[in-house]
C-alpha positions as CSV (number, residue, x, y, z in Angstrom):
1,M,2.0,-60.3,38.0
2,K,3.7,-56.9,38.0
3,K,5.0,-57.7,41.4
4,A,6.1,-61.2,40.5
5,I,8.3,-59.7,37.7
6,Q,9.9,-57.0,39.7
7,Q,11.0,-59.6,42.4
8,F,12.2,-61.8,39.7
9,L,14.2,-59.1,38.2
10,R,15.6,-58.1,41.6
11,D,16.7,-61.7,42.7
12,E,20.3,-62.0,42.6
13,E,20.8,-65.6,43.3
14,G,20.8,-66.8,39.8
15,A,23.3,-64.3,38.8
16,A,25.8,-65.4,41.4
17,A,25.4,-69.0,40.3
18,I,26.3,-68.0,37.0
19,E,29.3,-65.7,38.2
20,Y,30.6,-68.8,40.1
21,A,30.2,-71.2,37.2
22,L,32.0,-68.7,35.0
23,L,34.9,-68.5,37.7
24,V,34.9,-72.2,37.7
25,G,35.2,-72.6,33.9
26,L,38.0,-69.9,33.7
27,I,40.0,-71.5,36.8
28,S,39.6,-75.0,34.8
29,V,41.0,-73.6,31.6
30,M,43.9,-72.2,33.5
31,V,44.7,-75.3,35.4
32,I,44.4,-77.3,32.0
33,G,46.8,-75.0,30.2
34,G,49.5,-75.0,33.1
35,A,49.3,-79.0,33.0
36,T,49.7,-79.0,29.2
37,L,52.7,-76.5,29.6
38,A,54.3,-78.3,32.4
39,G,53.7,-81.6,30.6
40,T,55.6,-80.4,27.5
41,S,58.5,-79.1,29.6
42,I,58.9,-82.6,31.6
43,Q,58.7,-84.5,28.2
44,T,61.6,-82.2,26.9
45,I,63.7,-82.7,30.0
46,F,63.2,-86.6,29.8
47,T,64.1,-86.7,26.1
48,T,67.1,-84.6,26.8
49,I,68.3,-87.0,29.5
50,S,67.7,-90.0,27.5
51,T,69.6,-88.5,24.7
52,A,72.4,-87.7,26.9
53,L,72.4,-91.3,28.4
54,Q,72.4,-92.9,24.9
55,T,75.2,-90.7,23.7
56,A,77.3,-91.5,27.0
57,A,76.7,-95.3,26.2
58,G,77.8,-95.2,22.9
59,N,74.0,-96.4,21.9
60,T,73.1,-95.2,18.7
61,G,69.5,-96.6,19.2
62,V,69.8,-99.6,17.0
63,K,69.1,-102.8,18.6
64,G,71.0,-105.7,17.7
């Protein structure tokens, strides 16, 4: 029994799997954060372009 416990404590495969899982989780958080920031920036750019086009066309946004 003592030998089995010592072998279990020396086994590093489980620790490596946990480390990889933590890395994947961290990378996922970074990708989601980057995509969110990029999406916000792109939305701002398209809003600015839309406003400029409406101003140039003399459109006040009222349909009629």
